[in-house]
C-alpha positions in Angstrom: 28.4 -3.4 -11.5 26.4 -0.6 -13.7 23.3 -1.5 -14.9 20.8 0.5 -17.1 17.6 1.7 -16.5 16.2 -0.5 -19.6 18.1 -3.1 -17.6 15.9 -2.3 -14.5 12.5 -1.7 -16.0 12.3 -5.2 -17.8 13.6 -7.4 -15.2 10.4 -8.4 -14.1 9.2 -6.6 -10.9 7.2 -3.2 -11.4 10.3 -1.1 -11.2 13.3 -2.3 -8.9 13.8 -6.2 -10.3 17.7 -6.3 -11.5 18.3 -2.4 -10.1 20.8 -3.5 -7.5 24.3 -5.7 -6.8 23.8 -8.6 -5.2 26.0 -7.8 -2.0 23.6 -7.7 1.1 22.6 -4.9 2.9 25.5 -2.4 4.0 25.6 -2.1 8.2 24.3 0.7 10.0 27.5 3.0 10.8 30.6 4.8 9.0 32.0 8.2 9.2 29.4 10.2 7.4 28.6 13.1 9.3 25.9 12.9 12.1 23.1 15.5 12.7 24.8 17.4 14.7 27.5 18.0 11.8 25.4 19.4 9.7 24.2 17.5 6.4 21.3 17.6 3.6 18.9 14.4 3.4 17.3 13.7 0.3 13.6 12.1 1.5 11.7 10.4 -1.1 7.7 9.4 -0.3 4.4 8.5 -2.5 1.5 10.5 -1.7 -1.2 12.6 -1.8 -1.5 16.6 -1.8 -2.2 16.4 2.0 0.4 13.6 2.8 2.8 15.9 0.8 1.9 19.1 3.3 2.7 17.5 6.5 5.4 15.9 5.3 6.7 19.2 4.6 5.9 20.5 8.0 7.4 17.3 9.6 10.6 18.2 7.7 10.7 21.8 9.1 10.1 20.7 12.3 12.9 18.5 12.2 15.2 20.9 10.6 14.3 23.6 13.3 14.9 21.1 16.1 18.3 20.2 14.9 20.9 22.7 13.5 22.5 22.1 10.2 19.9 19.6 8.9 18.3 20.4 6.2 16.3 18.3 3.4 15.9 18.0 -0.5 12.3 16.9 -0.4 11.0 14.1 -3.5 7.2 13.6 -3.0 5.6 11.7 -6.0 2.4 9.9 -7.0 2.2 5.6 -7.1 1.9 5.4 -10.5 5.4 6.8 -11.3 6.8 6.4 -8.1 8.4 3.0 -8.4 10.2 4.3 -12.1 11.7 7.0 -10.6 13.0 5.1 -7.9 14.5 2.8 -9.7 15.8 4.9 -12.0 17.9 6.9 -9.3 18.9 3.7 -7.6 20.4 1.9 -11.0 21.8 5.5 -11.5 23.9 5.4 -8.1 21.4 9.0 -7.1 19.2 7.3 -4.3 17.8 9.6 -1.8 19.3 9.1 1.4 15.6 8.3 3.2 12.9 6.0 0.8 9.4 5.8 2.2 9.1 1.7 1.0 6.2 -0.5 0.4 5.7 -4.0 2.0 5.2 -5.2 -1.6 9.0 -4.0 -2.7 11.0 -4.0 0.0 12.3 -7.7 -0.3 13.6 -7.0 -3.5 15.3 -3.7 -2.5 16.6 -5.4 0.3 18.0 -8.9 -0.7 19.9 -6.6 -3.6 21.7 -4.8 -1.4 20.1 -1.5 -2.4 19.1 -0.9 1.5 21.0 0.0 4.5 20.8 -2.2 7.4 19.9 -0.5 10.3 20.9 -3.5 12.8 19.0 -2.1 16.2 19.9 1.9 15.6 16.3 2.8 15.7 14.3 2.4 18.5 11.2 0.0 18.1 10.7 -1.1 21.7 7.5 0.6 22.5 6.2 -0.7 19.0 2.7 -2.4 18.7 3.1 -5.9 18.8 4.6 -7.4 15.7 5.5 -3.9 14.0 8.8 -4.1 15.3 10.0 -6.5 12.7 7.6 -5.4 10.1 10.7 -4.3 8.0 12.8 -7.0 8.7 13.6 -9.3 6.2 15.6 -12.2 6.2 17.6 -11.0 9.4 18.0 -7.6 8.6 16.2 -4.6 9.6 16.3 -3.2 5.9 13.2 -0.5 6.8 11.3 1.1 9.5 7.4 0.8 9.6 6.1 4.4 10.3 2.2 3.8 10.2 -0.1 0.8 10.5 -2.8 0.6 8.8 -5.0 -2.0 6.4 -6.7 -2.4 3.2 -10.6 -2.2 3.2 -13.8 -0.7 1.3 -14.5 2.5 1.1 -18.4 3.4 0.3 -19.8 7.0 -1.0 -23.1 7.0 1.2 -24.3 9.8 -1.2 -24.2 7.6 -4.4 -25.9 4.9 -2.5 -28.9 7.8 -1.8 -28.9 8.9 -4.5 -29.6 5.4 -5.9 -32.4 5.0 -3.7 -30.1 2.0 -2.4 -29.3 1.0 0.7 -26.2 1.6 2.6 -25.2 -2.8 2.7 -24.5 -4.4 6.5 -20.7 -4.7 5.9 -20.4 -7.1 8.9 -22.4 -10.1 7.4 -22.0 -9.0 3.5 -21.1 -11.3 1.1 -19.2 -11.3 -2.3 -22.5 -12.6 -3.8 -24.3 -9.8 -2.1 -21.8 -7.0 -3.1 -22.2 -8.0 -7.0 -26.2 -7.5 -6.4 -25.7 -4.2 -4.6 -23.4 -2.3 -6.8 -25.4 -4.1 -10.2 -28.3 -2.4 -8.3 -25.8 1.1 -7.7 -24.9 1.2 -11.4 -28.5 0.5 -12.9 -30.3 3.1 -10.8 -27.6 5.8 -11.5 -26.4 8.6 -13.8 -24.3 7.4 -17.0 -20.9 7.4 -15.5 -21.2 6.7 -11.9 -21.0 2.4 -10.9 -21.8 0.6 -8.2 -18.2 -0.1 -7.5 -14.9 0.9 -8.8 -13.2 -1.5 -6.7 -9.4 -2.2 -8.2 -9.7 -6.0 -8.2 -6.2 -6.0 -10.1 -4.8 -4.4 -6.5 -3.0 -7.5 -5.4 -4.1 -7.1 -2.0 -7.2 -8.3 -2.8 -6.7 -10.7 -4.6 -4.7 -11.5 -1.1 -7.7 -11.0 0.9 -9.7 -13.4 -1.7 -7.3 -16.0 -1.3 -6.8 -16.0 2.3 -10.9 -16.7 2.5 -10.3 -20.3 0.3 -7.2 -21.0 3.2 -4.3 -20.2 1.6 -2.4 -16.7 0.9 -0.7 -15.4 -2.1 2.8 -15.9 -0.7 3.1 -18.5 2.3 5.9 -18.3 4.8 8.3 -19.6 3.1 8.0 -17.0 0.0 6.3 -19.4 -2.1 3.5 -18.9 -4.4 0.4 -19.8 -2.0 -2.2 -19.2 -5.3 -3.0 -21.7 -8.5 -4.2 -21.6 -11.6 -7.1 -22.9 -10.3 -7.4 -20.1 -7.6 -6.8 -17.5 -10.0 -9.1 -18.9 -12.7 -12.0 -18.9 -9.9 -11.0 -15.2 -8.8 -11.0 -13.9 -12.5 -14.5 -15.4 -13.0 -15.7 -13.4 -10.3 -14.4 -10.1 -11.5 -15.6 -11.3 -14.9 -19.0 -12.0 -13.6 -18.9 -8.6 -11.6 -18.6 -7.1 -14.8 -21.2 -8.7 -16.9 -24.0 -8.0 -14.3 -23.0 -4.5 -13.8 -21.1 -4.2 -10.7 -18.1 -2.4 -12.3 -18.6 -0.8 -15.2 -17.2 -1.3 -18.7 -14.1 -3.0 -18.9 -12.7 0.9 -20.7 -13.5 2.4 -17.6 -12.5 -0.2 -15.0 -8.9 -0.5 -16.8 -8.4 3.1 -16.8 -9.8 3.8 -12.9 -7.1 1.1 -11.8 -4.4 3.3 -12.2 -5.8 6.8 -11.9 -4.2 9.1 -9.1 -6.6 9.2 -5.8 -8.2 12.6 -6.3 -9.4 11.7 -9.9 -10.3 8.1 -9.4 -13.9 7.6 -10.1 -14.4 6.9 -6.6 -12.5 10.2 -5.8 -14.6 12.9 -7.8 -17.5 10.8 -6.6 -18.9 8.9 -9.3 -18.7 5.5 -7.2 -19.9 3.4 -4.3 -17.3 1.6 -3.3 -14.1 1.1 -4.1 -10.9 -0.4 -2.6 -8.7 1.7 -0.6 -5.6 2.0 2.7 -8.2 2.9 5.4 -5.4 5.5 5.9 -6.8 7.4 2.8 -10.0 8.4 4.0 -9.0 11.8 5.2 -7.7 12.7 1.2 -10.2 11.4 -0.2 -13.1 13.2 2.1 -11.1 15.8 0.7 -11.3 15.1 -2.4 -15.1 14.3 -2.4 -16.2 16.8 -0.3 -18.5 13.9 1.2 -18.7 12.0 4.3 -17.3 8.6 3.5 -17.2 5.4 5.9 -14.7 3.2 5.9 -15.8 -0.4 5.1 -15.2 -4.2 5.6 -14.5 -6.4 2.0 -17.3 -9.1 1.9 -16.9 -12.8 3.1 -18.0 -16.2 1.2 -20.0 -16.4 4.0 -20.6 -13.3 5.7 -19.2 -14.1 8.7 -16.8 -11.6 10.6 -14.1 -14.8 11.2 -14.3 -16.0 7.7 -13.3 -12.4 6.5 -9.2 -13.0 7.0 -8.4 -9.2 7.7 -5.3 -8.4 8.7 -3.1 -5.2 9.9 0.1 -4.4 7.6 2.7 -1.5 8.0 0.8 1.3 5.3 4.8 2.5 4.5 8.2 2.5 6.0 11.2 4.4 6.2 14.4 3.0 4.8 18.1 4.2 4.2 19.9 4.1 0.8 22.9 1.5 1.2 24.9 4.7 -1.0 23.4 7.3 2.0 27.0 9.5 2.9 24.5 11.2 5.4 23.5 7.4 6.9 24.2 8.3 10.8 21.5 11.8 9.8 18.6 9.5 8.5 18.9 6.9 10.8 18.5 9.9 13.6 15.5 11.5 11.2 14.2 8.2 11.3 14.3 7.8 14.9 13.0 11.0 15.4 9.8 10.4 13.1 8.7 7.1 15.1 9.1 7.8 19.0 9.1 11.5 18.7 5.9 13.2 20.2 6.0 16.3 18.5 6.3 14.1 15.1 3.3 12.4 15.9 1.2 15.1 16.4 2.1 16.9 13.0 1.5 13.7 10.6 -1.1 12.4 13.0 -2.4 9.3 11.2 -2.3 10.2 8.0 -0.4 7.4 6.6 -1.8 5.3 9.3 -2.0 4.9 13.0 1.6 5.7 14.6 3.5 2.5 15.0 4.7 3.9 18.6 1.5 2.9 21.1 2.6 6.1 23.5 2.3 8.0 19.9 -1.0 6.7 18.8 -2.5 7.2 22.4 -1.2 11.1 21.7 -2.2 12.4 19.0 -5.7 11.2 20.2 -7.7 14.3 21.0 -5.8 15.9 18.1 -7.5 13.8 15.6 -10.3 15.1 13.4 -13.4 13.2 12.6 -11.9 11.5 9.6 -8.8 10.8 11.5 -10.8 9.3 14.1 -12.7 7.3 12.1 -9.6 5.5 10.9 -8.9 4.7 14.6 -12.2 3.6 15.1 -12.4 1.1 12.0 -8.8 -0.7 12.7 -9.5 -1.0 16.4 -13.6 -2.7 15.6 -11.5 -4.7 12.6 -10.0 -6.8 15.0 -12.4 -9.2 15.3 -12.0 -9.7 11.9 -8.5 -10.7 11.5 -6.7 -13.9 10.7 -3.2 -14.9 10.6 -0.7 -11.6 10.1 1.0 -12.6 6.1 4.5 -12.8 5.8 6.3 -10.2 3.4 6.1 -10.7 0.2 9.5 -12.0 -1.5 11.7 -10.5 -3.9 9.5 -10.0 -7.3 6.4 -10.1 -5.7 6.2 -6.3 -6.8 5.3 -7.5 -10.5 1.8 -8.9 -8.7 -0.3 -5.8 -9.9 1.0 -5.7 -13.1 0.6 -9.2 -14.0 -2.9 -9.0 -12.3 -3.9 -6.0 -14.1 -3.1 -7.7 -18.0 -4.7 -10.5 -17.0 -7.8 -9.1 -15.9 -7.6 -6.8 -19.1 -7.6 -9.9 -21.8 -10.2 -11.3 -19.7 -12.7 -7.9 -19.8 -11.1 -7.3 -23.7 -12.2 -10.8 -24.7 -8.3 -11.5 -25.5 -8.4 -14.8 -23.3 -10.5 -17.0 -21.4 -10.4 -17.1 -17.4 -8.3 -20.2 -17.6 -6.3 -18.5 -20.3 -5.3 -15.6 -18.5 -5.0 -16.9 -14.9 -1.9 -19.3 -16.2 -0.2 -16.9 -17.8 -0.8 -14.7 -14.4 0.8 -17.8 -12.8 3.9 -18.0 -15.8 4.7 -14.4 -15.1 4.9 -14.7 -11.8 7.0 -17.5 -11.9 9.0 -15.7 -13.9 9.8 -12.7 -11.6 10.1 -15.0 -8.4 12.8 -16.6 -10.3 
């Protein structure tokens, strides 16, 4: 079955829906060459300059220790990564090893694009719960390679320049967040805002929904949101913008798709932003300033009501069409279990899922690396239930939410209208 790129990108998922045939994942194994026989592995990932540098070092180290194995690195940026990957898969030219995100794994796995790894990668020493982090409908479609969490990040220098105290992130509420961010905007030079937090990121919507007693998606894959709840979320975003917490609509929309180092926060023009905790090192390098990982607010100011969660910040999977699947699996097993790799990549992507590796790298972590590790440990008191993996089609949530927020901010729709459009768009994507 030949699938065009046009059909691929028009299928509802941000980059992948409709890209694949309807067969299930192919099982690991086959007659392709093993690492000892020599092979070239295409490896693709998204990231930043620091991640690219560390990943390249890891690939070089693996090649040096495994004669005959070479790599074709294919790094990219998040904004264009999924478009490129979808095109590669649709054309039958997917890389052997693919860095995957939780938002898209179900779509790829259920469409037959990923190899079923079974028990071919050792996950026996993984942090509890992470061993099944890449399991979709009973198949091991991917292996978690890092543990992280979505959180806020603060730039104390922006607060200091505005003469505003950095808030206590263990007790602040969404109302206090808006008041503080608006004060920073009002007391800062033009172009600097209190918050550039990406409310169009579905993970922040998920965080807010969890505080309402539901979730973005429930355990059975059904939506946990309703038009009324999305309407309330959009009202909050609009209210924050109107009180000056988030800046002007054009800046909000443009910043949501900017590269990390070119974002308002990455250029030192925002006091608070939304990131994955493991991005601290990259942002510290970008801003040249001391930054602070921060809990997001709650409705009540209580840690127990914050409903945070740990997640697989990224996963490795193997293309179902790989001609070097055995070599690819051996490489993934080395990545997640060999101390050599852990010492190279440290916790740039997040804490290693292998608990021994996580402990072993502690002495090698720099100040920002230790801050990430400490933050993840301290967050334990704020954790709610671990959310289910998003269902196929869920990858369109960011695009649908961005459209809804843009329509509201530019007065193209009321919050009620935009909320219903979001729900309708997601219903179409989820099938």
